[in-house]
N, C-alpha and C positions, 0 to 999 in steps of 0.2 A: 463470366467467371463465377462459379458457384462458391459460396462462402465457406463451405466445409472442405474446400481445397486448401485451407490454412491449418497449420499446426501451431498450437500455443505453447510457449515455454515461459515459466515464471521463476524468478530468482527470489526465494523466500528469505534468505539470510543476508542479502546484499544490504550494506549500510547499517548493520546491527550496531556498529560502534557509535552511531549518531545519537542514540538514546539508550545508553547503557543501563539506565535505571529500569527501563521497561523491557529490555532484551536480555537481562541477566539470566532469566530462566525460560525465555521463549524466543522464537525467531521473529524477525521484523514483521513477517507476514501475519503472524498471529497476535500482534498487538491490538488490544481492544480499541474500538473507535465508535463514537456516535450513539452510545446507549445499547447497541445490540450487535454491532458488526465487528469484524476483524479487518485489518488493512488489506489482506489478500482477497477479501470479498469483492473489492472494487475491480481490480484487473481481471479476476476470474469471471465475474459476472459480465464484464465488458466483452470478454471472449465468447462466452456462451450466447450473449445477445447478438453477437456478430456471426452466429452460425458455426462457430468453431466447436467441434465435438470431440477433439482429442487434445488434452492439455497435460503437459509434464511440469511438475513442480520440483525444482532443484532445491535440495536441502543441504545444510552443512552441519549444524549442531543445534542443540536445544529445540528439536522439532517434535517433541512428544505432544505439546499442546496444539501444534499445527495439525498433526495427524488426527488427534482427537476431534478437532474442529472440522476438518475436511471429510473424515470418514471415508466412505465409498464414493463420495461425490454426489449422493442422491439429491441434496438440496439444490444442486446446480444442474440436475438432469444429466449427470455424467456417470451414473452407475449403470454401465452397459456391458453387454457380452463382448462387443467389439468397440474399439476406441475407448473413450471415456477419460477418467482421471488417473494419472500415474504419479506416484510419489517416487522421486529419484534421489535416494540418499547417497552420501559419498561412497566411492568405491575404494576399498583398501582399509588400512589401519589408520590410527590418528596421526601418524607421522606423514602420511601421504594425502591428507585432506586438501583439496584444492583451495588456493588462496586468491585466485583471480578469475574473472569471468571467462577468459579463454580456457583456463584449466577446467572450470565447471563444464563448459560445453564439450571439451575433449573427453571428459569423464563420462558423458552420456552419449558417446558416439554410436553405440549400438542402438540406443533408442532412436537417434536421428536416422540412422541407416535403415532401420526396420519400418519407419513411418513411410506412408505412401503419399502424403500431402505434398503439393508442389511448392507451396509457400510456407513461411514460418514467421510468427510474431514473437518477438522477445520483449519482455517487460519486467520492470522491478515492481516492488510492492509498496514503495513509499510515496507514490503519486496518487492522490485521491481525485478522480475525475470520472466522468461518464462519457466514453468515447466509442464510436462505432468504427471498428477496424475494417469494415467493408469499404468505408469511404477512403481509408488510407490505402487499401489494396487497389481501389479504382484509380487513385492518384498515381500509385506506383506503376500500374499498367499503362496509364495514359502517357506518362513520361518515359516509358520503356527503361525504367531505372534498374540499376543493379542492387542498390540499397536505398531505402527510404527511412529517414529518421523523423520522428515527430518532435516538433519544437513549439514553444510558446513565445509570443512577443510580449515582453514585459520586463520588469526589474527582477534580477536574480534574488531569490530568497536570501535574507541577510546571513544566515548561518549555514548555507548550503555547502556541502563538502565536494571539492573538485568539480564545480559546475562546468558545463560545456557550452561554449558560445559559437554560433555559426554566422559566417558571412555568406549571403546568398545572392545569386544572379537574379535578374527579373523573372526568369522562368522557374525559379525555385532550386536551381542546382547549387550544391554546396561548393563554394570557392575556397573557403578557409575555415578551419576548425581550431578554436583556441580552448585550452584546458586550464581552468582556474585562473582566468585573466583578471587583471586589476581594472575592471570595468564597472562604472557606476551608471545608473540610468537605464533606459529602455534598450533591450537587445534581444536577439533570437537565442534563447537558451533551451537546451535539450531537456526532454521529459523521460529519457531512458526507455524509449519505446522504438523498436526497429522492425522493419518488414523487409524481407528479401526471399530469394529462392532457397529452399532447403538444401539442395545440392551445392549451391554456391557457398552457403554457410559452411557446410562440411569441408569443402575444398579450401576455403580461406582459413578455417581453424587448423586443418592439417598443415597448411603452409606456415602459419605462425608457430606451431609446436615444433616443426622441423627446423626452424630458424632460432629456436629458443626465445621466442618473443611472446610474452604473456600478458601484456597490457592491452585490454580491449580497446580503449580509447586511442592510445598512441599507436600501437602496432596493427590493430585490426582496422580502425577507421582513418585516423589522421594520416598514416603512411600511404593509404590507398586513395586519397581524394582525387588525384589526377589520373590514376590508373582505372578507376571505376566511376560509373555515373551514380553519384550519391546525391539524392534530392531531399529537400526538407518539406514536410507537410505541416502547415500551421494549424494547431488546434486552438480554436477561439472560445472554447467553453471555460467553465470554472475549473481551476486546478489548485489543489492544496498540497504543498510539499512538506512531508514530515522529515525534518532534518535536525531537530533538537527538541528538548522538552518544551521550550517556549513555543515552537511552531506546532507541536502536538496539541498543547493546551489551546492555542489560538484557533487551530483548525476545528476543534470541538466547539469552541465558543461561536465560531462563524455559522454553525448549524442553526443558531437562533434566528438567522436572517432568512425570511421566507423565500427570497430569490435564490439564495445559495441552495437551500433544501430542494426547491423545485427543480433546479438544474441537475443536482447530484442524484436525486431520487426521482428521475423521470419515469412516470408510469409506463411509458412505451418501451423503456429499457431499464427494468427494475434491477435493484441490487439485491442479490440473493444471499442468504446466510443460513447457518445451522439453526434449525427450529428447536426451540425449547418450549414445550407446552406449559404455560403458566397462567395463573389467574390475572385478571386486569389489576392495575394499580389501585390501591385503596387509600383514601384520604380520611384521616380522623377528624373529629370535631375540633375546631380551633386551628386546624392546619392551614397553611397559606403557601401557595405555589405561584410564582410569577416568572414568565419568560424562561421556561426551563423545558428540557426534554426528559420525560419520565418513562422508563421502560416498563414492560409487564412485570408483575410480581412484586413491585415496590409497595412498601407500607409507609405512608407519610403522616406523621403526627406533629411535625414541627414546621418551620418556615424554610422554604427553598426558593432562592432567587438567582436567576442567571446560571443555572447549573445543568450538568448532564449526568443523569443517574441511570446506571445500567440495571439489568434485571436483578430482582431480588434484594434490592437495597432497602434497609429499614432505617428510618429517621425517627428518633425518639421525641417525646413531648418536650417542648421548650427549646429544642435544638434549632440553631440558625445556621444555614448554609448559604454562602454567597460566592459566586464565581468559582465553583468547584467541579471537578470531574471525579465521580465516585463509581468505582467499578463493581462488578457483579458480587452479590451476596455479602456486601459489607454492612456492618451494623454500626450506626451512629447512636451513641447513648443519649440520655436525657440531658437537656440544658447545655449541650455542647455548642461551641461557636467555631465555625470553620470558614476561612476566607482565603481564596486563591490557593487551593490545595488540590493535589492529584492523589487519589487514594486507590491503590491497586486492589485486586480481588481478595475476598475472604478476610478483610481487616476488621478488627473489633476496636472501636474507639469508645472507651468507657465514659461513664457519666461525667458531666461538668469539665470536660477537657476543652482547651482553647488552642487552636492552631491557625496561624496566619502567615501567609506569604505576601508577595506583591505581584502586580500584573506582569512584571518582567522576570520574576524569579519565584516560581511556585514551590511550595513545600511538597515533597513527595514522600508517601508512606508505602513501603514495600509490601508485597504480597504476603498475606498470612500474619501480619504484625498485630500486636495488641498494644494499644496506646493508653 
């Protein structure tokens, strides 16, 4: 089975409510991560690395920054005369904007009908991992499944919204599906990734809409467990779930771990992103940097420890940063002291300011603020 027989569909606004601070002016998919990436870079790169050359990105609102980031798809080799990258904005006026995944898929029915690929991969943008969808498709074909969901064996993230837990037979078939259960400890919880035949998806979506059923988990999956052959594919690699500001901060901090970096940024399956031509980071006399990720274009004249600094960040003389995530083009003045702080883009923190949060509750400074 050739890999480019798969169509990719990404939900860029799914779970925006999880981190309202960061998604107030942007879609979940365009939330910055790891010094130079956006969350959508991970599932989109996974699709491209799996040989998928046609990807539709479903949007709902606040997608200006997402469109600016994706552009024509050139960074992912998706700027093509045929196939390539498709931005799928909501159809109709604001009163008719879809509110469920079934409605999202129904609203792009023309895109689905006009596609020629036999199989389709659906994915959210809040799961950070490096997965080969060709392996998932091979499993799907081996089991002769109608639907294959990707799950992870482990503990459910503490602040995960409406997690899905699966009970599986020894051969991997889904026997039971629980939504938001009161379960603690290790279990099979879903990663919001699904593989199935495109025509089957169209048929099931039409059936749900005709019955006025719009819950993807309850009406599309849970209701059909006995009717269809639904299998679970276990992903054993590193997964980071962005479900709160706390998990967003922790996921950025985990990038300091060489093992996590090596698995997420596998050179055989690289994570692509929009290129910004910039000079290398500059370190002034007397500056000190320890266990941090520093992107291109940064100018460091102070002390930085256990931090993630995005492109173009400037840290003034005498400033001390510890356990911080500082986004693009932010300026930190002289003699500032920041600890456990998440700073959005284009912020100016003036000289001798002190901001301190805690490991469990970070201070957040919104985009474009002056402190």
